[in-house]
C-alpha positions in Angstrom: -165.8 76.5 131.8 -162.6 76.3 129.0 -161.9 79.0 126.8 -161.8 77.2 123.5 -163.3 78.6 120.5 -163.7 77.4 116.8 -160.6 79.7 115.8 -158.1 77.9 117.8 -158.3 74.8 116.3 -158.7 74.2 112.3 -161.6 72.4 111.1 -161.3 68.7 110.7 -160.5 67.2 107.0 -163.3 65.6 105.9 -164.0 62.5 103.3 -168.1 63.0 103.4 -169.5 63.2 100.3 -172.8 65.5 100.8 -176.2 64.4 99.1 -177.8 67.5 99.1 -178.0 70.2 96.4 -176.7 73.8 96.3 -180.2 76.2 95.2 -180.2 79.5 94.8 -182.7 81.0 96.8 -183.0 84.8 95.1 -179.6 85.8 95.0 -178.2 83.5 98.0 -176.6 79.9 97.8 -178.4 77.6 100.1 -177.2 73.6 100.7 -180.8 71.6 100.6 -181.4 68.4 101.6 -184.5 66.5 100.8 -186.1 63.7 103.1 -186.2 60.9 100.2 -190.0 59.0 100.8 -191.7 63.0 100.5 -192.0 65.5 97.9 -194.1 69.3 97.6 -195.2 70.2 99.6 -192.9 69.9 102.4 -195.0 70.7 106.0 -191.8 70.9 108.4 -188.5 72.2 107.0 -185.1 73.0 109.2 -182.9 76.0 108.9 -179.4 75.5 110.3 -176.8 78.1 110.8 -173.1 76.7 110.3 -170.0 77.7 112.5 -167.4 80.2 111.6 -166.0 77.7 109.1 -169.0 78.0 107.0 -169.5 75.1 104.6 -168.3 72.4 105.9 -168.9 68.9 105.4 -169.7 68.0 108.5 -172.5 70.2 108.9 -174.0 69.2 105.3 -173.7 65.9 107.1 -175.7 66.6 110.0 -178.2 67.8 107.7 -178.3 64.8 105.6 -179.3 62.8 108.9 -182.0 65.6 109.7 -183.5 65.1 106.1 -183.0 61.0 106.6 -185.6 62.1 110.1 -188.4 63.5 107.3 -187.7 67.6 107.2 -186.7 69.3 104.2 -183.2 71.1 105.5 -181.8 74.4 104.2 -178.1 75.6 105.1 -177.6 79.0 104.1 -174.3 80.5 102.8 -174.3 83.3 105.2 -171.2 84.1 104.4 -171.5 84.3 100.8 -167.8 82.9 100.5 -166.7 86.1 102.2 -164.7 84.6 104.6 -162.5 82.0 102.5 -159.4 84.4 102.7 -159.7 85.4 106.3 -156.6 83.8 108.2 -157.8 81.8 111.2 -156.5 84.5 114.0 -158.7 87.0 112.5 -161.8 84.8 111.4 -164.1 85.3 114.6 -163.6 89.4 114.7 -164.3 89.1 110.8 -167.7 86.9 111.2 -169.3 89.3 114.2 -167.7 92.6 112.7 -169.2 91.6 108.9 -172.3 89.5 109.7 -174.2 91.3 112.0 -177.6 90.1 114.1 -179.5 92.4 111.5 -177.8 91.2 108.4 -178.1 87.5 109.3 -181.9 88.0 110.2 -182.8 89.8 106.6 -180.7 86.9 104.8 -183.1 84.1 107.1 -186.4 85.7 106.4 -185.4 85.5 102.7 -185.2 81.8 103.3 -188.5 81.1 105.4 -190.3 83.5 102.4 -188.6 80.8 99.7 -189.5 78.0 101.8 -192.7 79.3 102.3 -193.7 79.6 98.6 -191.2 77.2 96.3 -191.9 74.0 99.0 -195.0 75.0 100.7 -193.2 75.2 104.2 -196.0 75.2 106.9 -193.6 74.9 110.0 -189.9 75.7 110.7 -187.3 75.0 113.2 -183.8 76.4 113.6 -180.2 74.8 114.7 -177.3 76.6 115.0 -173.6 75.3 115.6 -171.3 77.8 117.5 -171.5 81.0 115.9 -174.8 79.7 114.7 -176.0 78.8 118.2 -175.4 82.9 119.1 -177.2 83.7 115.8 -180.1 81.7 117.3 -180.0 83.6 120.2 -181.8 85.9 117.7 -183.3 84.1 115.5 -185.7 82.2 118.3 -187.3 85.6 119.0 -188.7 85.7 115.1 -192.3 84.2 115.6 -191.6 82.3 112.0 -189.8 79.6 114.3 -191.8 76.8 116.6 -188.7 75.3 118.1 -184.8 75.9 118.1 -181.5 73.3 118.9 -178.6 75.6 119.8 -175.4 73.1 120.0 -172.1 73.8 121.2 -173.1 77.5 121.1 -170.6 80.6 121.1 -170.6 82.5 124.2 -174.0 84.1 125.4 -172.9 86.4 128.0 -176.3 88.0 128.3 -178.9 85.5 129.3 -181.6 87.8 129.4 -181.6 87.8 125.7 -184.0 85.1 126.1 -186.8 86.6 127.4 -188.3 87.5 124.1 -188.1 83.9 122.7 -190.8 82.9 120.6 -190.5 79.2 120.9 -188.7 76.4 123.1 -185.1 75.7 122.6 -183.0 72.8 123.3 -179.1 73.8 124.7 -176.8 71.0 123.7 -173.3 72.8 125.0 -170.1 70.7 125.1 -167.8 70.9 128.4 -166.5 74.1 127.0 -169.3 76.0 126.7 -171.7 78.1 129.2 -173.8 76.7 131.6 -177.6 76.8 130.0 -179.6 76.8 133.2 -179.7 80.7 133.2 -180.8 81.1 129.4 -184.2 78.6 130.6 -184.3 80.6 133.8 -184.7 83.7 131.1 -187.7 82.3 129.8 -189.4 81.3 133.2 -192.6 83.0 132.2 -192.8 82.0 128.9 -195.5 79.3 128.4 -193.0 76.7 126.8 -190.2 77.1 129.4 -191.1 73.4 130.1 -190.4 72.2 126.8 -187.0 73.8 127.0 -184.3 71.2 127.3 -180.5 70.9 128.2 -178.0 68.4 127.6 -174.4 69.0 128.6 -172.1 67.1 126.5 -169.3 66.7 128.9 -166.8 64.4 127.3 -167.0 66.3 124.0 -164.6 69.7 123.3 -166.4 72.6 121.6 -167.2 72.4 117.9 -167.7 68.0 118.5 -171.0 68.3 115.8 -169.8 70.7 113.5 -166.9 71.5 111.8 -164.4 70.4 114.6 -165.7 67.3 114.8 -163.8 64.3 114.5 -166.9 61.8 113.5 -164.1 59.0 112.5 -163.3 58.6 116.0 -165.9 56.5 118.3 -167.2 58.5 120.8 -167.1 61.7 119.0 -169.7 59.9 116.7 -171.5 58.5 119.2 -172.0 61.5 120.8 -172.9 63.1 117.4 -176.1 60.5 117.0 -177.0 61.8 120.4 -177.5 65.1 119.4 -179.2 64.3 116.2 -181.6 62.2 118.1 -182.2 64.6 120.8 -182.6 67.5 117.7 -185.2 64.9 115.9 -187.4 64.1 118.6 -187.5 68.0 120.0 -188.4 69.2 116.8 -190.7 66.5 116.2 -192.4 67.4 119.7 -192.6 71.3 118.7 -192.7 72.1 115.0 -196.6 73.2 114.2 -197.1 74.1 118.0 -197.7 77.9 118.5 -198.0 80.4 121.1 
């Protein structure tokens, strides 16, 4: 496994124009993308957690594609703009020191409550890129979620964290990321372990589906679409299933 991390290479520049809108969930800015053919109440919703580069157009585009597949998608600004002035070399350390699992869990619960009360959401999925994938290893232990998709996740060095998972997980690592089999092995006693899946993108670098992805590159775009297809099917198969 290579040692590439998100801060080694800056995010790509993107000319994508997001189709969602920023809404206030209490005091938190949330990018919301809605399926065109549906309205309140929304049965199924996905909460997405971005990588260390925050509200990048690539991540919003990923959200918009999930919305096209029929899901209400919420992308919270967990950083609240606090990382914009942090220089690249210190960004990852700043994020891990200031945005702890406890802080993100509290913010996520606020989003969950808002989706239930304001949108009528019944079933929830979670998706995370890079740092958001690391966050997902904790979020999946919350009983609020039916399915979790972790895409080119940050290093999760202790597979045993997944022993407490409350839902099946799809692991979509790049060539640079940790092997996901030990994570699935840690869930061997869970009733949903057979629903967990893994797909390694061996020809993609860490960050290919997030802020470091070059969506204008034909192969990169193809792989992002594959990741979307896997995520959509996984959510459709598992949202609403309780354990």
